[in-house]
C-alpha positions in Angstrom: 9.4 15.7 9.1 7.4 16.3 5.9 4.8 13.7 4.8 4.1 13.7 1.1 0.3 13.4 1.1 -2.4 13.9 3.7 -5.6 12.1 2.9 -8.3 13.7 5.0 -11.8 12.2 5.0 -15.3 13.1 6.2 -17.4 10.0 6.7 -20.5 9.1 8.7 -20.3 5.4 8.6 -16.8 4.5 7.4 -17.3 4.1 3.7 -15.4 7.2 2.7 -12.7 6.3 5.2 -12.2 3.0 3.4 -11.8 4.8 0.1 -9.3 7.2 1.7 -7.2 4.3 3.1 -7.2 2.6 -0.3 -6.0 5.9 -2.0 -3.2 6.0 0.6 -2.2 2.4 -0.2 -2.0 3.3 -3.9 0.1 6.4 -3.3 2.5 4.4 -1.1 3.0 2.0 -4.0 4.2 5.1 -5.9 6.8 5.8 -3.3 5.0 8.5 -1.4 4.5 8.8 2.3 0.9 9.3 3.5 -1.1 10.1 6.5 -4.9 9.3 6.7 -6.9 11.3 9.2 -10.4 12.6 9.8 -10.9 16.0 8.2 -12.3 17.4 11.5 -9.1 16.3 13.4 -6.6 18.0 11.0 -5.2 21.2 12.6 -2.5 22.2 10.2 -1.2 21.4 6.7 2.4 22.7 7.1 4.0 19.3 7.2 2.4 18.0 4.0 3.4 18.5 0.3 -0.2 17.8 -1.0 -3.7 17.0 0.3 -6.5 14.7 -0.9 -9.8 15.5 0.7 -12.7 13.1 0.6 -16.3 13.4 1.8 -19.5 11.7 1.5 -22.6 13.3 0.0 -25.7 12.8 2.1 -29.2 14.0 1.2 -27.8 16.3 -1.4 -25.0 17.9 0.7 -21.3 17.2 0.9 -20.3 16.2 4.5 -20.0 19.3 6.7 -16.6 18.2 8.0 -15.3 18.3 4.4 -16.7 21.8 3.9 -15.3 23.0 7.2 -11.9 21.5 6.3 -11.9 23.7 3.1 -12.9 26.8 5.0 -10.4 26.2 7.8 -7.4 25.5 5.6 -8.2 27.7 2.6 -5.0 29.7 2.9 -2.8 26.6 3.1 -4.7 24.9 0.2 -4.0 28.0 -1.9 -0.3 27.2 -1.5 -0.2 23.4 -1.9 -1.7 21.1 -4.5 -4.8 19.2 -3.5 -7.4 16.9 -5.0 -11.0 16.2 -3.9 -13.3 13.2 -4.1 -16.8 12.5 -2.9 -18.8 9.3 -2.5 -22.2 10.1 -3.8 -24.8 8.3 -5.6 -26.5 5.3 -4.3 -27.7 4.3 -7.8 -25.3 3.5 -10.6 -26.9 5.8 -13.3 -25.4 8.6 -15.3 -28.0 11.0 -13.9 -27.3 10.1 -10.3 -23.5 10.6 -10.8 -24.2 14.0 -12.5 -26.4 15.0 -9.6 -23.7 14.1 -7.1 -21.0 15.9 -9.1 -23.3 19.0 -9.2 -23.7 18.8 -5.4 -19.9 18.5 -5.0 -19.3 21.4 -7.4 -21.8 23.5 -5.4 -19.9 22.8 -2.2 -16.5 23.6 -3.8 -18.0 26.9 -5.1 -18.3 28.1 -1.6 -14.5 28.6 -1.6 -14.1 30.0 -5.1 -10.4 31.0 -4.6 -9.5 27.3 -4.2 -8.6 25.3 -7.3 -8.3 21.5 -6.7 -6.1 19.8 -9.3 -8.5 16.8 -9.5 -12.1 16.4 -8.6 -14.2 13.2 -8.9 -17.2 11.4 -7.6 -17.3 7.7 -6.8 -20.3 5.5 -6.2 -21.4 5.2 -2.6 -22.4 2.6 -0.2 -25.6 2.3 1.8 -25.7 -0.1 4.7 -29.2 0.1 6.2 -28.0 -1.5 9.5 -26.3 1.9 10.3 -29.3 4.1 9.4 -32.3 5.3 11.2 -35.9 4.8 10.2 -37.1 5.1 7.5 -33.7 4.7 5.8 -33.0 1.5 7.6 -35.6 -0.1 5.3 -33.5 0.6 2.2 -31.7 -2.1 0.3 -28.0 -2.5 1.0 -25.9 -1.4 -1.9 -22.2 -0.8 -2.6 -21.4 0.7 -5.9 -17.9 1.8 -5.1 -15.8 0.9 -8.1 -12.5 -0.1 -6.7 -10.6 -0.4 -10.0 -11.8 3.2 -10.8 -10.7 4.4 -7.4 -7.3 2.7 -7.8 -6.8 4.3 -11.3 -7.7 7.8 -10.0 -5.3 7.4 -7.1 -2.6 6.1 -9.4 -2.8 9.4 -11.4 -2.6 11.6 -8.3 1.3 11.7 -8.0 1.5 13.3 -11.5 -1.5 15.5 -11.0 -0.2 16.8 -7.7 3.3 17.2 -9.0 4.6 14.4 -6.8 5.6 11.8 -9.3 8.9 9.9 -8.7 11.0 12.4 -10.6 9.6 15.3 -8.5 10.0 13.3 -5.3 13.7 12.4 -5.9 14.6 15.9 -7.1 
């Protein structure tokens, strides 16, 4: 059985997983079937019509499981539509978002033959209770913009060629 969209995520503390699950919810409201899974656990893409890959950016690098996913599935991703998101900045400034986007673009450039149909960066979340010293002394923040995440996810069916007309055809 074919599932419309795989939403694969690479997350250290669960924040990116939460975003992946919200994206899946939005896609289901558009009549699409979804599967949400850890990027490291995905072995094949044959049973999916499209993929959304999300990963967090830590210390200037996109999560290694997201990078590995791209490398491992490069041939399949060349054949099916996919989109990419990252949770990046811990500060809600234009400069911090630009830096996170630069870091994501740098990671994607390692697989230059791949062409995601949509790429974006959302604000991140820092929960010091889950971090080691000295980071556990940081202030807790959550700048994930849920309306923006919802709007991006709502555009994905069209961007990925899976809008209702395409699904029913």
